[in-house]
C-alpha positions as CSV (number, residue, x, y, z in Angstrom):
1,M,263.0,195.8,-89.5
2,S,265.1,198.9,-88.8
3,K,268.7,198.7,-90.4
4,R,270.2,200.8,-87.4
5,R,273.1,199.3,-85.6
6,Q,272.1,197.1,-82.7
7,S,272.9,198.2,-79.3
8,T,275.9,195.8,-78.0
9,A,278.3,195.3,-75.2
10,T,281.5,193.5,-75.3
11,T,282.0,192.1,-71.7
12,S,281.4,188.3,-71.1
13,T,278.7,189.2,-68.5
14,L,276.5,190.8,-71.4
15,A,277.1,187.9,-73.6
16,R,273.2,187.5,-73.8
17,V,272.7,191.1,-75.1
18,N,275.5,190.4,-77.8
19,Q,273.8,187.1,-78.9
20,T,270.6,188.8,-79.2
21,A,272.2,191.6,-81.5
22,I,273.8,189.0,-83.6
23,L,270.3,187.1,-84.0
24,E,268.6,190.5,-84.8
25,V,271.0,191.2,-87.6
26,L,270.8,187.7,-89.1
27,R,266.9,188.0,-89.0
28,S,266.8,191.3,-90.7
29,S,269.7,190.9,-93.2
30,G,269.7,187.1,-94.0
31,A,272.9,185.1,-94.2
32,L,276.1,186.9,-93.4
33,S,279.7,186.2,-92.9
34,R,281.4,186.6,-89.4
35,Q,283.1,189.7,-90.7
36,Q,279.9,191.1,-91.9
37,L,278.3,190.4,-88.5
38,G,281.1,192.3,-86.8
39,A,280.6,195.2,-89.0
40,A,276.9,195.3,-88.4
41,T,277.0,194.9,-84.7
42,G,280.3,196.7,-83.7
43,L,281.5,193.3,-81.9
44,S,285.2,192.5,-82.2
45,P,286.2,189.4,-84.5
46,A,286.9,187.3,-81.3
47,T,283.6,187.9,-79.7
48,V,281.6,187.2,-82.9
49,N,283.6,183.9,-83.4
50,R,282.9,182.9,-79.8
51,L,279.1,183.9,-79.6
52,T,278.5,182.4,-83.1
53,A,280.0,179.0,-82.2
54,A,277.7,178.8,-79.2
55,L,274.7,179.7,-81.3
56,I,275.8,177.0,-83.8
57,D,276.1,174.5,-81.0
58,E,272.6,175.3,-79.8
59,G,271.2,175.0,-83.3
60,V,270.2,178.6,-83.4
61,V,272.4,179.6,-86.2
62,V,273.5,177.2,-89.0
63,P,276.0,177.4,-91.9
64,A,274.6,178.6,-95.2
65,G,277.2,178.1,-97.8
66,Q,280.1,180.5,-98.7
67,E,280.7,183.9,-100.1
68,P,281.8,184.0,-103.6
69,S,285.7,184.0,-103.6
70,T,287.4,187.2,-104.4
71,G,290.9,185.6,-104.5
72,G,291.4,184.7,-100.8
73,R,289.8,182.0,-98.7
74,P,285.9,182.3,-99.0
75,S,284.0,183.2,-95.8
76,I,281.5,181.0,-94.4
77,L,277.9,182.4,-94.3
78,L,275.8,181.9,-91.3
79,R,271.9,182.3,-91.2
80,Y,269.3,182.3,-88.4
81,S,267.4,178.9,-88.1
82,G,264.3,180.0,-86.1
83,G,261.8,178.3,-88.5
84,S,263.2,174.8,-87.3
85,R,262.8,175.4,-83.6
86,L,259.3,175.4,-81.9
87,V,257.8,176.5,-78.5
88,A,254.3,175.9,-77.4
89,A,251.9,178.5,-75.9
90,M,248.5,178.0,-74.2
91,Q,246.0,180.5,-72.8
92,L,243.1,179.6,-70.6
93,H,239.9,181.2,-70.9
94,A,236.7,180.7,-69.1
95,D,235.2,178.9,-71.7
96,R,238.2,177.3,-73.6
97,A,241.9,176.8,-73.8
98,S,243.7,178.1,-76.8
99,G,247.1,176.5,-77.9
100,V,249.7,177.2,-80.5
101,L,253.2,176.2,-81.7
102,V,255.3,179.1,-82.6
103,D,258.7,178.9,-84.5
104,F,261.6,181.1,-83.5
105,D,260.7,183.3,-86.4
106,G,257.5,184.2,-84.6
107,K,255.3,182.4,-87.0
108,I,252.3,180.4,-85.7
109,V,252.6,177.0,-87.4
110,F,249.8,175.1,-85.6
111,R,246.8,176.2,-83.7
112,R,244.1,174.3,-81.7
113,D,241.3,175.2,-79.3
114,T,239.6,173.3,-76.8
115,V,236.1,174.3,-75.7
116,F,235.0,173.5,-72.2
117,A,231.6,172.0,-71.5
118,P,229.4,174.7,-70.1
119,A,229.7,174.8,-66.2
120,P,228.0,177.9,-64.9
121,I,229.7,179.1,-61.7
122,S,227.1,180.0,-59.1
123,P,227.3,180.5,-55.3
124,D,225.1,177.5,-54.6
125,R,227.4,175.1,-56.7
126,S,228.3,172.4,-54.3
127,P,232.0,171.6,-53.5
128,E,231.5,168.3,-55.2
129,R,230.2,169.7,-58.4
130,A,233.1,172.3,-58.3
131,A,235.7,169.5,-58.0
132,R,234.1,167.5,-60.9
133,D,234.1,170.6,-63.1
134,Q,237.7,171.4,-62.3
135,E,238.7,167.6,-63.0
136,Q,237.0,167.9,-66.4
137,Q,238.5,171.1,-67.4
138,L,242.0,170.1,-66.2
139,A,241.7,166.9,-68.3
140,L,241.0,168.9,-71.4
141,I,243.7,171.3,-70.7
142,M,246.2,168.5,-70.2
143,D,245.0,166.6,-73.4
144,L,245.7,170.1,-75.4
145,F,249.2,170.2,-73.8
146,D,249.9,166.7,-74.9
147,Q,248.7,167.4,-78.4
148,L,250.9,170.4,-78.8
149,I,254.0,168.5,-77.8
150,A,253.1,165.6,-79.9
151,T,252.4,167.7,-83.1
152,A,255.7,169.4,-82.7
153,A,257.4,166.1,-82.6
154,S,255.5,164.9,-85.8
155,M,256.7,168.1,-87.5
156,G,260.4,167.1,-87.0
157,A,260.9,170.1,-84.5
158,P,260.5,168.9,-81.0
159,C,258.8,171.4,-78.7
160,L,261.5,173.1,-76.6
161,A,259.4,174.8,-74.0
162,V,255.8,175.8,-73.2
163,G,254.3,179.0,-72.0
164,V,250.9,179.0,-70.4
165,A,248.9,182.2,-69.6
166,V,246.2,182.0,-67.1
167,P,243.6,184.6,-65.7
168,G,244.8,184.5,-62.0
169,V,247.7,185.2,-59.7
170,V,250.5,182.9,-60.3
171,Q,253.2,182.1,-57.9
172,F,256.6,182.3,-59.8
173,P,258.5,180.2,-60.7
174,E,256.6,177.0,-59.6
175,G,253.5,178.2,-61.5
176,S,250.9,177.6,-58.8
177,V,247.7,179.4,-59.4
178,G,246.0,180.9,-56.3
179,R,242.6,181.9,-57.6
180,M,240.9,182.0,-61.0
181,P,237.2,183.4,-60.3
182,E,236.4,182.9,-64.0
183,F,236.9,179.0,-63.5
184,G,235.9,178.8,-59.9
185,W,239.4,177.3,-59.1
186,N,241.6,177.9,-56.0
187,D,245.1,176.8,-55.4
188,V,245.8,174.7,-58.4
189,P,249.5,173.5,-58.8
190,L,249.2,173.9,-62.5
191,G,253.0,174.2,-63.0
192,R,253.6,170.9,-61.3
193,L,250.9,169.2,-63.2
194,F,252.4,170.1,-66.5
195,R,255.9,169.1,-65.4
196,E,254.7,165.7,-64.4
197,R,253.9,165.1,-68.1
198,T,257.2,166.2,-69.7
199,D,260.9,167.2,-68.8
200,I,260.8,170.4,-71.0
201,P,260.8,173.9,-69.4
202,I,257.2,175.1,-68.4
203,V,256.3,178.7,-67.6
204,V,253.0,179.5,-66.0
205,E,252.2,183.2,-66.1
206,N,249.3,185.6,-65.4
207,D,247.7,186.6,-68.8
208,A,248.2,190.3,-68.4
209,N,251.9,189.7,-67.4
210,A,252.4,187.5,-70.6
211,L,250.8,190.4,-72.6
212,A,253.2,192.9,-71.0
213,F,256.2,190.7,-71.7
214,G,255.4,190.2,-75.3
215,E,254.8,193.8,-76.1
216,L,258.0,194.7,-74.2
217,H,260.2,192.4,-76.3
218,R,258.4,192.1,-79.8
219,G,255.6,194.6,-79.7
220,A,254.9,198.3,-79.1
221,G,257.2,198.4,-76.2
222,K,260.3,197.1,-77.9
223,G,263.3,199.2,-76.8
224,L,261.4,200.6,-73.8
225,S,262.2,199.9,-70.2
226,S,258.6,200.7,-68.7
227,L,255.2,199.9,-69.8
228,V,251.6,198.8,-68.4
229,A,249.7,196.4,-70.2
230,L,245.8,196.1,-69.5
231,F,244.0,193.0,-70.4
232,L,240.2,193.1,-70.3
233,D,238.5,189.8,-71.0
234,R,235.9,188.3,-68.6
235,G,238.1,189.7,-65.7
236,F,240.5,192.7,-65.7
237,G,244.3,192.8,-65.0
238,A,247.5,194.6,-65.6
239,G,251.0,193.5,-66.4
240,I,253.6,195.9,-65.2
241,I,257.2,196.3,-66.6
242,T,259.7,198.4,-64.7
243,N,263.4,198.6,-65.5
244,G,262.9,196.2,-68.3
245,E,261.6,193.4,-66.0
246,L,258.0,192.1,-65.0
247,H,257.1,193.5,-61.7
248,R,255.2,190.8,-59.8
249,G,255.1,192.4,-56.3
250,A,255.7,190.8,-53.0
251,R,252.8,188.2,-53.3
252,A,252.6,188.0,-57.1
253,E,249.6,190.3,-56.9
254,A,250.9,193.3,-58.6
255,G,248.5,194.6,-61.4
256,E,245.2,193.2,-59.9
257,V,243.6,196.2,-60.9
258,G,240.0,194.7,-60.9
259,Y,240.3,195.4,-57.1
260,L,240.8,199.3,-57.7
261,L,238.2,201.2,-55.6
262,M,236.3,203.5,-57.9
263,D,234.4,205.6,-55.5
264,R,233.1,205.9,-51.9
265,S,230.5,203.5,-52.1
266,A,233.1,200.7,-52.5
267,L,234.0,201.1,-49.0
268,N,230.6,199.9,-47.8
269,R,231.2,196.5,-49.7
270,S,233.3,193.5,-49.3
271,Y,234.7,191.7,-52.2
272,N,235.7,188.0,-52.3
273,E,235.7,186.8,-55.8
274,Y,235.6,190.0,-57.8
275,G,237.2,193.5,-56.8
276,D,235.0,196.9,-57.2
277,L,236.3,197.6,-60.7
278,E,235.8,194.1,-62.0
279,D,232.3,194.1,-60.3
280,R,231.5,196.9,-62.6
281,I,233.0,195.9,-66.0
282,G,233.7,192.2,-65.6
283,S,231.5,189.7,-67.6
284,V,229.2,189.0,-64.6
285,A,228.6,192.7,-64.2
286,L,227.9,193.2,-67.9
287,T,225.7,190.3,-68.0
288,K,223.4,191.6,-65.2
289,Q,223.5,195.1,-66.7
290,A,222.5,193.7,-70.1
291,L,219.6,191.7,-68.5
292,E,218.4,194.9,-66.6
293,R,218.6,197.2,-69.9
294,G,217.1,194.6,-72.2
295,I,220.3,193.9,-74.1
296,P,220.1,190.5,-75.9
297,I,222.2,187.9,-74.1
298,P,224.3,185.6,-76.6
299,E,224.0,181.8,-76.6
300,K,227.0,181.3,-74.4
301,G,225.0,183.0,-71.6
302,V,227.7,185.6,-70.8
303,V,228.1,189.1,-72.0
304,T,231.6,190.5,-72.4
305,A,233.0,193.8,-73.3
306,E,233.5,192.6,-76.8
307,D,229.6,191.9,-77.1
308,I,228.9,195.3,-75.8
309,F,231.0,197.1,-78.2
310,A,229.9,195.1,-81.1
311,L,226.2,196.0,-80.3
312,A,227.1,199.6,-79.7
313,A,228.8,199.7,-83.1
314,S,225.6,198.3,-84.6
315,G,223.5,201.0,-83.1
316,N,222.1,199.7,-79.8
317,D,221.7,202.8,-77.6
318,A,221.8,200.8,-74.4
319,A,225.0,199.0,-75.4
320,R,226.5,202.4,-76.4
321,E,225.8,203.7,-72.7
322,I,227.4,200.6,-71.2
323,A,230.5,200.9,-73.8
324,D,231.0,204.5,-72.6
325,E,230.8,203.4,-68.9
326,I,233.6,200.8,-69.7
327,L,235.7,203.2,-71.4
328,D,235.3,205.5,-68.4
329,M,236.3,202.9,-65.9
330,V,239.3,201.7,-68.0
331,S,240.4,205.3,-68.3
332,I,240.3,205.7,-64.6
333,A,242.2,202.6,-64.0
334,I,244.9,203.8,-66.6
335,A,245.0,207.2,-64.8
336,A,245.8,205.5,-61.4
337,L,248.5,203.3,-62.8
338,V,250.1,206.2,-64.8
339,I,250.2,208.5,-61.6
340,V,251.9,205.7,-59.6
341,L,254.1,204.1,-62.1
342,D,254.7,206.7,-64.7
343,P,255.3,204.2,-67.5
344,E,256.4,205.2,-71.1
345,L,253.6,203.3,-72.6
346,V,250.2,201.8,-71.8
347,V,249.1,198.8,-74.1
348,V,245.5,197.9,-74.0
349,G,244.8,194.3,-75.0
350,S,241.2,193.4,-75.1
351,S,238.8,191.6,-77.5
352,F,236.6,194.9,-77.8
353,L,239.6,196.6,-79.4
354,G,238.7,195.5,-82.7
355,S,237.4,199.1,-82.7
356,A,240.8,200.4,-81.5
357,E,240.7,203.2,-83.9
358,T,237.9,204.7,-81.9
359,A,238.5,203.2,-78.4
360,I,242.1,204.4,-78.0
361,P,241.4,208.1,-78.9
362,A,238.4,207.9,-76.5
363,I,240.6,206.8,-73.7
364,Q,243.1,209.5,-74.4
365,R,240.4,212.1,-74.4
366,R,239.2,211.1,-71.1
367,L,242.8,211.3,-69.6
368,T,243.8,214.6,-71.3
369,G,243.9,217.5,-68.7
370,R,243.3,215.1,-65.9
371,I,246.7,213.6,-65.3
372,I,250.1,215.3,-65.3
373,R,251.0,213.6,-68.6
374,V,249.2,211.3,-70.9
375,P,251.5,208.6,-72.1
376,R,251.3,206.8,-75.4
377,V,248.5,204.6,-75.4
378,E,248.3,201.8,-78.0
379,A,246.3,198.5,-78.8
380,A,248.2,195.4,-78.3
381,T,250.5,194.7,-81.3
382,F,249.1,191.2,-82.1
383,R,245.5,191.7,-81.0
384,E,243.5,188.4,-80.4
385,D,247.0,186.5,-80.3
386,A,248.8,189.1,-78.1
387,V,248.8,186.9,-74.8
388,L,249.5,183.6,-76.6
389,L,252.7,185.1,-78.4
390,G,253.6,186.7,-74.9
391,A,253.5,183.3,-73.4
392,A,255.5,181.9,-76.4
393,E,258.1,184.5,-75.7
394,L,258.3,183.6,-72.1
395,A,258.8,180.1,-73.1
396,A,261.5,180.9,-75.6
397,T,263.4,182.9,-72.9
398,E,263.5,179.6,-70.8
399,V,265.4,177.9,-73.7
400,N,268.4,180.1,-74.0
401,D,268.0,182.8,-71.4
402,F,267.3,185.4,-74.0
403,A,264.5,186.3,-76.2
404,Y,264.7,186.0,-79.8
405,L,261.2,185.2,-81.3
406,A,260.9,187.4,-84.4
407,Y,257.5,188.9,-85.0
């Protein structure tokens, strides 16, 4: 971590900023005295004393012995105790739910996945079958939720909050999920269902928003005030940060880029489950294209962008053509977002970015000369865990009203 002096403020209204600065210094430098903290942050002795007292009461900072005496009264050393505090994070995928416990040093200390029984979503699925499938999936999700909380308790560090990332539009702060086409769900009060099982804080958030929040606070966007995070899994969405905050829009639908209209032909069609862009590069569309072009379908029965890029890398010409089409469409989506939002950074968080070394330059080449300015484009810092760690960061923010997971 950089040794530069942390940006601070000394008014009571910015106590949150100053507490974060103290924690950043303790994380990077180890145990320090209050005097050393003042020198490192630029805060006054009175401010350091007041804020460290509050952090000790919360258990975030603990005494760590004394400085060697030089003749006067020895100073008490303080250290950050992030490793003894845990939050849980969950990410819902179409075929599974992933769960982790994360300590306040940003270390994943426990991981478990729950795989859903195959339940193909088809237009002719009866309402009764859809209700049964949803009930079974919810039971598995709630069981994983309970396991995470129980595991934290068994480790002697009770879970302080839970962040849940979902592939759908979420009403904030209640956590109701409007529509999740990958699941075939509509209007699920997910936040309420979790809160009925525990009294700890629960945050339910769109997966692309969770990715954007994590990248802003602990990833490639740290220190910035604006970014866009794209997340391509079986669907396609974007998380938007403006003025240092998540931008959800009037109905929490900001960033639903799967509904971008890609050309005039889109005006002749009507979209219910998926938008025009997602109907071209989402898993349903890719599976259809794979069948038409003779590309082998994996055992799971669905082709994702990750599958296409893996096949392309292995020399499959048909997959390489589709991979180029995906990059074209992703680049067009980024161009639209950049022109409207003018972000400082674009983060791409997708499973196919195992080949980020080639995918990111390919996106930049497509954008160069076609928009006013090509911003910095980077792969998600934590790759496969980026959404989960973003959800953990959201949970940590609920605990003390400021983020201090250290990755």
